[in-house]
N, C-alpha and C positions, 0 to 999 in steps of 0.2 A: 735847334737841331740842325747843323749845315749839312748840305749836299755836296759830297766829293765824289764826283763821277756821275755820268749820265744814269747808271743802273742803280744808284742808291737810294733806297726807300725808307730806310730806317737806321738807326744806331742804338749802341747801348752805352750808358754813362759808365765808364770805368772807375773814375774817381775825380774829385774835386782837387784841384791844385791851388785853390785860394779859399781862405775860411771866409765865413758870412761876416760883413763889416770890414773886411779888409779893402785897403785903397788899391785900385787897379789903374793901369795906364794903357794907351793904345800899343797893341803888340804883345801885351803880357798874356801869357798861356793862363786859363783859367780853369778849364775842365777838360780832361781826356775821354774822347770819344772812340769807340770801336765800331767798324761795321764788317761786314763779312769779308770786304777785300782790302780794308785799310784801318789803320789805327792812327790817331793824331790828336793834337790839342786844339781846342777852340780859343782863339785869342781875343782879347778885349778890344773893341773898336772905339772906345773913348775913355776919358778920365771919369772917375767916380768910384763909389763905394759897392762893394757887392752885396745889396740891401737883402736879397732873397736867393736861396737855393731852391728852385722849384723841383727840379729832376733829382731823383735819388741815385746814389751809386748802385749799380746793377740794374736800374730800370732801362728798359727797351722803349724806345719812342720813336715816332714817325718824323722824317724830314720836316722842318718847320714848326715842330713842337717847341714850346717855351722851356728853356733850361734853367734861366735865372734871371734876375733883375739888377742891373747896374744903374745908380742913379746917385746924386749928391744931396747931402742933408736938407736942400732946401724943399726936395720933395717929400711931402708928407706921408705916412703910413697909409691913412686913407685913400690917397692917391694912388698909390702902389696896389693896394687891395682892390680898387676899382678897376685898374689895368690888368691885373691878374685874373680877377673872375670874368672880365668880359673877353679875354682871349680865348678864341676858338682853337683848341687843342686837336689836331688832326689825329685820325685813328692810325694806327699800325696796320698794314697790309697783311692779310692773312691771319695767322695764329697770333693772338696778341700775349698769350701767357702759356707757361709751360704745361704739358699734359703729363700724367703719370707715365713714367718710363720703366718702371717695374711693378711687379704684382707678387703678393705674398698670400699663402694660404694660412688663414688665422682662424681659428675655431671652426675649421670646414667651410669658411667663407672667403672669396677673393678679395683682396684689399689691394687698391691701387696706390703707388706713392712715387715720390720723386726725391732723390737726394744728390747733394753735390758738397765738395769740399772734404775734408779729413780732419782727423783728430779725435780727442775725447777729453771731457765728456761732449757729447753732440747736443744738438738742440732740434727738439721734435715740436713741429708746428701742427696745431690741431684747429681746424676751420668750425665755423658756426653753423647753425641751422639753416639748411637749403643752400649752403656753400659747397666750397670744394679747394682742393690745395692750390688753384689757381689764384685764390685771393690772397696768398703769400707771395705772389710774382714780384711785386715791388721791393721786397725786402729779402728774399731767400737767397739771391745770388751775392748780394751783399754781405749778409751774414756768413755765407760759406767762404769768405776770404780770411775768417777767424776760426770758424768751427765747421766740423762735418753737420750739415743740416739735413734734416728729413722732414719732408710734408706729407702728411697721409690723407686720403680720402676716406671718411668714416662710412660704414656700411649704409647703403641707401643713398650715396651722393657720389659725384664725379666718376671715377673710373673703378669704384668697388661695386660689389654685388648690390642690385637694388632692393630686392625683396628680403625682409627682415622678420625673424621670428617674434621680436619683442622692440617695443620702443622704450623700455625701461631703461633708467640711466645705468644701472649694474650690468646691462648686457654690454653697452658700449665703453664702459670703464674696464671690462673684461677683455674686450677685443683689445683696446689700447695697451693694457698691461701685457698682453700675449704678443703684441707686436713689438713693443719694448724688448721683451725677452728675447724673442726669435731673432731680431736684428743685433742682439747684444748691445743695447744702447746704454743700460743701466750703468751708474745713475746719469739720467739725461736732464738737461736744462728743458723743462717743458713748459711750452707757450700755448695758451689756448685762447680762442677769441669767441666771445658771446656765450652760446650754448657749449661751446667746445672749451670754454674756460670753466665752465661749471663741471664738466667732465674731468678736467684737469684737476680740480681741487679734489674730487672724490678719489682721482688715482693716488695724489699725493697723501690723502687721509688714510686710505685702505692699505697702500703698499709704498710706505716711505722709502723704502730701500731702492725703488726705482727712480727716485727723482733727486736731483742735485739742486735744482732751484725751480721755482714756480713764477710765471708771469701770466698775470691775467690782461686781457686787452678787452675792453668793453663788456666787463662782466665782474660782478662782486662776489661770485659763489652761488651755491644751490639757493640761498634764501633771497636772492635778487633776480627773479626770473625776466627774461626778455618780454617786451611789451605783449601781452597777449592779443591786442588787436592787430599788432604788425603781424605777428605769425599767422593768424587767421587770413589776413588779408593777402598774405604770401601765397598760402595754400589756395586760395580761392580764385586770385587773378588768373584769367584764361585768355585775356587778350593784351595786345601790345601797351595800349594806352592804360589799361588798369595796372599792369605789371610795372610800368615805368614809374608812376606815381608811387607805388609801394617802395620800388627800389630807391627813389629819391630820398627817402625819409633816412636812408642809412648815412647820408652825407651831410656835411655842412654846406658843400657847394653842389647843388643838385645836377649842375652841367656835367659831372663826372659820370653820370649815368648815360651812356653811349647807346647807339642803335644796337650795336654787336653785343653789348651786355644784356640788353633785353632778348635779343633773339636767342642769344645762347642759353638765357634762363628759361626761356619758354620750351625750348627743344628738350630741356633736361626734364622740366615739369611735366611734359607729354609721353615720358618713356614709361613703358609698362612697370607697373608697381610703385612708381614713384610718388603718386599722390596717396596712396595707401600707406606708404612708409611714412610720409611726413604727418599724416594725421595721426598714426600711432605715436609718433615721438611727441607730438603737441599735447595728445591726450595724456600720455605718461607724466609729461611735465606738469600739466594742470593738477594731476591728482598728488603729486610728490612736493610741489613747491611749499605747501601750508607746513609740512612736517619736516623741513629740510634741516639737516644737522648743521651746527656752527661750523665755521671754517677753521680748521686746525692749524695750519701753517701757511697763512696767505702771504707770500714774501714780498711781491710786488704787483702794482696795479697801474696800467696805463689806461686813461679815459680821456674822451674828447668832451670838452666842455659843453659842444653843441649836440651831445649824443641824446636823442629823443627815443630811442629804443631801450636802452638800459642805462639812463642818466645816473651819474655816480651820486651817491646819497652821502654827504660828509657826515650825517648824524648816526649813520651804521658804525656800531663798535667793531673795531677790528683789533686783531693782535697787536702786541707792543712790537715795535721794529718794522712794520711793513712800509715799504716805500711808495709813496703814490705820486704820480706824474699826471697832471691835468693839463691837456693841451688846448690851447686857443684855437678858435674857429675850426674844430675838427669834430665830425660826429662820431657814428658808430664803428666807423672803418679806419682808425688810426694808421694802420698799416698801408693804406692807400692813400690818405689824405696828407699824411706826415711820415712818410717812409724814411726818410733820412734820420729823424729824430728816434723814430721807433727802433731803429738798427743801433742807433748810439746807445740807448737806454737798455736794450736787451744784451748788447756786447758788454757794457760796463758792469752790468748785474750779474751776467755769467761769470765774468772773470773776478768778481768779487765773491762769488759763491760756488767755487769748485765742487764743493760737496756739502750736505746737509748733515749736520751731526746729530 
């Protein structure tokens, strides 16, 4: 990320002007960057191929962050992997991800959400256990260039009400369904991560008229629960060192767990009612997983090959026509580790499935 002006501390990747694998030359514009005061293109400094697009369109990064890698074919993929994994990415100063900018009363409870873009059908992003809508920051802006996108904080998480009456899946499914109806999103392209993906399956099963397409990330549906050891460790972790070790399990590259991520998660876990809420959800999931219903209309799965939380099981029978995308060197958070690829997969699929018949 370049520094244009003495006050510039960060910038947003607007769009890539060169495709991966394309030949570039000095002075050639390769990626468009926007800051608070300027918008311009980054030019290549040397000859070579654009071997990697590290930054995703819509992603906000600090000055000095790695945007991509230009190298010739003499440089091996292993050497590039070594370089990128060893690159120390600076953190964005201040808030590093969007916060809920709106709230909605759903079933008598306050739900925080963030929306951008326009059009119909919309894309609704549902986070996983212990997460919040900020986990969609690397992809939401880019998706909003093609769709109206809405990310919501489930009850007990993020900017939504923290105390919940029940940890049962039916309760959360009802909230998601009412949220869709209240914002008049139906039929919506529903995207769920991890536990949020399990809930998304149930919404599509119970109320198919609300869903135009279904994308699961790091989840295979109600029958494939998130690793119980991780869930329990997340709930129990009360100190920085312990929580950092837990969060690192989410990624292929543990260096993605920053100090700010750990601090923000600790602050959330220390809020009133949060621990009780997480324990309710975990207990309900343990009781229901054994008797889970088969997935009725599982349309698309995005999974990281390095996912240790919910590893994709190729032996699990899936309905005919399901599209599966297994991403190399990606863990349980594909939207964070491979945002450009996730945006492309969701966009292509949503455009191909404007409505489920």
